[in-house]
Structure formats: structure tokens, C-alpha cells
SEZA-265150 format. One line per 8 residues: number of its first residue (from 1); their letters; for each residue z, x, y of C-alpha. Coordinates in nm, 4 decimals. Layout:
BEGIN
NUM) a) Z,X,Y  ...;
***
This chain:
BEGIN
1) esveeaqd) 10.0181,9.0733,10.1761  10.3044,9.1610,10.4123  10.2736,9.1581,10.7916  10.3148,9.5380,10.7923  10.0281,9.5812,10.5429  9.7929,9.3433,10.7270  9.7772,9.5318,11.0575  9.4954,9.7350,11.2082;
9) tavdglld) 9.6577,9.9039,11.5072  9.6643,10.2308,11.7019  9.9498,10.3450,11.4780  9.7481,10.2595,11.1640  9.4566,10.4619,11.3009  9.6911,10.7522,11.3711  9.8332,10.7334,11.0189  9.4788,10.7401,10.8770;
17) lmsqaktd) 9.4071,11.0560,11.0793  9.7373,11.2128,10.9726  9.6573,11.1439,10.6082  9.3489,11.3653,10.6465  9.5575,11.6719,10.7399  9.4834,11.9723,10.5213  9.7381,12.2332,10.6337  9.9579,12.1341,10.9277;
25) llivspyf) 10.0885,11.8214,11.0969  10.2941,11.8480,11.4162  10.4434,11.5219,11.5459  10.6242,11.4448,11.8722  10.7631,11.0901,11.8622  11.0668,10.9880,12.0713  11.1318,10.6900,11.8433  11.0624,10.7826,11.4829;
33) vpgalmmq) 11.1390,10.5117,11.2263  10.8956,10.5559,10.9372  10.9413,10.2471,10.7192  10.8474,10.2306,10.3512  10.4674,10.2522,10.3830  10.4809,10.5446,10.6245  10.7277,10.7242,10.3948  10.4785,10.6871,10.1104;
41) qfadirkr) 10.2053,10.8349,10.3307  10.4310,11.1275,10.4196  10.5052,11.1800,10.0489  10.1307,11.1900,9.9738  10.0675,11.4325,10.2615  10.3477,11.6637,10.1436  10.2220,11.6553,9.7821  9.9036,11.8195,9.9101;
49) gvrvrvlt) 10.1118,12.1042,10.0559  10.0667,12.0056,10.4217  10.3408,12.1402,10.6497  10.4934,11.8512,10.8488  10.7131,11.9097,11.1550  10.8613,11.6233,11.3576  11.0279,11.6427,11.6991  11.2222,11.3294,11.7934;
57) nslasnda) 11.5223,11.2310,12.0020  11.8751,11.3149,11.8949  12.1419,11.0478,11.9214  12.2570,11.2029,12.2511  11.9077,11.2144,12.4029  11.8039,10.8714,12.2766  11.8078,10.5723,12.5111  11.7658,10.3276,12.2212;
65) iaahagya) 12.0595,10.3480,11.9835  11.9053,10.0926,11.7442  11.5943,10.3109,11.7101  11.8104,10.6137,11.6339  12.0042,10.4174,11.3721  11.6749,10.3200,11.2083  11.5569,10.6816,11.2060  11.8926,10.8145,11.0785;
73) ryreallg) 11.8538,10.6044,10.7616  11.5425,10.8085,10.6734  11.6615,11.1607,10.7621  11.7743,11.2671,10.4154  11.4651,11.1213,10.2472  11.2383,11.2964,10.5001  11.4164,11.6272,10.4406  11.3885,11.5642,10.0660;
81) lgielyem) 11.0104,11.5514,10.1075  11.0202,11.8910,10.2771  10.9516,11.7559,10.6246  11.0984,11.9734,10.9006  11.3037,11.7633,11.1435  11.3921,11.8647,11.4983  11.6063,11.6585,11.7353  11.5967,11.7162,12.1089;
89) haeqrgtl) 11.8957,11.8917,12.2653  12.0141,11.6461,12.5317  12.1626,11.8954,12.7766  11.9214,12.1678,12.8768  11.7307,12.3282,13.1584  11.3544,12.3004,13.1386  11.2796,12.3965,12.7770  11.1395,12.0539,12.6964;
97) asfgsgsg) 11.0949,11.9361,13.0549  10.7244,11.8673,13.0108  10.7942,11.6435,12.7101  11.0681,11.4236,12.8508  11.2638,11.2960,13.1438  11.6105,11.3600,13.2781  11.8625,11.0937,13.3644  12.0437,11.2998,13.6270;
105) gagrsggk) 12.3535,11.1557,13.7956  12.6194,11.0561,13.5441  12.4391,11.2474,13.2706  12.4947,11.5844,13.4365  12.7073,11.8413,13.2604  12.7462,12.1952,13.3849  12.4333,12.1690,13.5998  12.2217,12.0436,13.3123;
113) sraslhak) 12.0783,11.6923,13.3278  12.0781,11.4763,13.0185  11.7223,11.4786,12.8925  11.5352,11.2301,12.6772  11.2151,11.2972,12.4863  10.9329,11.0782,12.6150  10.5998,11.2431,12.5216  10.4056,11.1193,12.2203;
121) avvidnrl) 10.1599,11.3582,12.0567  10.0260,11.4641,11.7180  9.8431,11.7858,11.6379  9.6488,11.7885,11.3107  9.5389,12.1214,11.1593  9.5068,12.2695,11.5111  9.1762,12.0846,11.5384  9.2706,11.7302,11.6457;
129) lvvgsmnl) 9.5049,11.6334,11.9277  9.6262,11.2742,11.9590  9.8058,11.1669,12.2767  9.9040,10.8105,12.3533  10.1696,10.5500,12.4089  10.2597,10.4963,12.0440  10.5755,10.6028,11.8643  10.5843,10.6286,11.4878;
137) dlrsklqn) 10.7986,10.3222,11.4394  10.7485,9.9614,11.3350  10.7831,9.8305,11.6907  10.4824,10.0368,11.8024  10.3010,9.9344,11.4858  10.3734,9.5611,11.4848  10.4841,9.4422,11.8304  10.3686,9.6625,12.1164;
145) sevavvvr) 10.0185,9.7053,12.2529  9.9534,10.0786,12.2169  9.6719,10.3147,12.3061  9.5795,10.6636,12.1916  9.3213,10.9239,12.2781  9.1930,11.1448,11.9973  9.0570,11.4798,12.1123  8.8526,11.6774,11.8618;
153) ssrlatea) 8.8970,12.0256,12.0072  9.0452,12.3265,11.8314  9.1119,12.4881,12.1688  9.3076,12.1945,12.3131  9.4896,12.1238,11.9862  9.5929,12.4894,11.9623  9.7077,12.4894,12.3266  9.9155,12.1757,12.2679;
161) aalivpsl) 10.0763,12.3275,11.9586  10.1504,12.6433,12.1561  10.3454,12.4312,12.4067  10.5323,12.2297,12.1435  10.6238,12.4873,11.8769  10.8442,12.7152,12.0942  11.0359,12.4052,12.2046  11.1261,12.3287,11.8438;
169) skgaykve) 11.3410,12.6400,11.8153  11.4622,12.6692,12.1760  11.5058,12.3083,12.2895  11.5944,12.1198,11.9728  11.8373,12.1151,11.6836  11.6818,12.1729,11.3422  11.8258,11.9223,11.0956  11.8810,12.0495,10.7416;
177) sqgdglvw) 12.0468,11.9239,10.4241  12.3691,12.1016,10.3378  12.5713,12.0028,10.0342  12.6436,11.6307,10.0572  12.5588,11.6040,10.4249  12.3494,11.7325,10.7114  12.3758,12.0286,10.9454  12.2191,12.0562,11.2910;
185) rapqgsgl) 12.1157,12.4180,11.3560  12.1733,12.4957,11.7224  11.8727,12.5797,11.9416  11.7988,12.9535,11.9625  11.9541,13.1198,12.2637  12.1627,12.8121,12.3523  12.4991,12.9706,12.2747  12.5902,12.6512,12.0912;
193) qdavsepd) 12.7431,12.6267,11.7465  12.5759,12.4535,11.4531  12.7085,12.0996,11.4048  12.7871,11.8863,11.1006  12.7766,11.5592,11.2957  12.5505,11.4230,11.5702  12.5468,11.7010,11.8363  12.5918,11.6825,12.2167;
***
């Protein structure tokens, strides 16, 4: 059995919870590199008709280029499963402030600080909220010591979703397949144009 298959970690526990989703799965993961086993789990979840939305860092908002490269390899396959992908807009005022951190200084452009997604959270069926230190990537799964708190509360899960969902449209690019490539739909109200290559 492979090292990846032999683990029993916080990420494995989170994946087990996610696999129980019945209608909706909302994921915030700054570093999102699924790997083969996680892709199979996502395929199984989508086959049951569960809506899956993922907010992660864009190339411009990411402070780990290798992690972004790992994620980028899976984008088209994730979209092919019907997973909705959102990538954080790196230059903004406040829309996603509670989910990330700004670099300030050299990252400033037009009064906007370069932001990077930092929060990690999963909302399952608006009934479970998971908050912790883990990203959905192999480093969190296999190398790092991670912790997570699972809150079984429809009220708190719904409140968390209510904070995250508006940020998907206003503070992030929606990535979609278009012809032989990808298109990044600009955040609503940003005044930006859609992009056909990594934005910002």
C-alpha cells in the first residue's frame, strides 16, 4: 500500500466528512492540490449530484508558486467533474479581508494591497463547519502536523457560508473551461475584464 493510502490524518478525516455530503460542499483552501485519491473522492461526490465549490489562491495571490503549479495541473479535470473553481483576486479592498492577509509595501497597486488567501474552512450541507490548519494538498496530508475543529451546527455552518459565498462572486475569479483553454471570469463589480491567462 502506498504512503498516501496508509495515512490516518486530519486531512483524511476531513475527506471522510466531505464524502458524506448530500447536497453542498463549500471549500476554502489556500493551497489546493488534490492528488489522485482525492480526485477520485471528488468524482464520487459529484456522481451523487453534490454541488462542490472551491475557493483557492490565484497565481498572483499565491505565496507558494510550486503549490499553484500543482493545483494548475488539476484545474481542467476538476472543471470536467463539474466542480466550481474560484481563485482569489490578488488586488482588492476588503472583500476577502477576513479570509486572508495583505502583503502591503511593494505589493501595493492603486491603493490596493496584494492579498493572499489564508483561511481554511469547509462547510458541508450547511450543517457541519470545519475550521483548521489543513489545506487540501499532499503536504498537509503527508508531512505537516494539522488540526481541525468540526462544529455540528446548522446555524454556524450557515453563517460561515453566508460570509464565504458573496466573496466568491465579488472577490474571486471564476475559472471556466472555454474551447481548448480556460477563462477567468472577472469578479462582479471589479471593473476588470475576463482573462484567458493567469489574471492580476
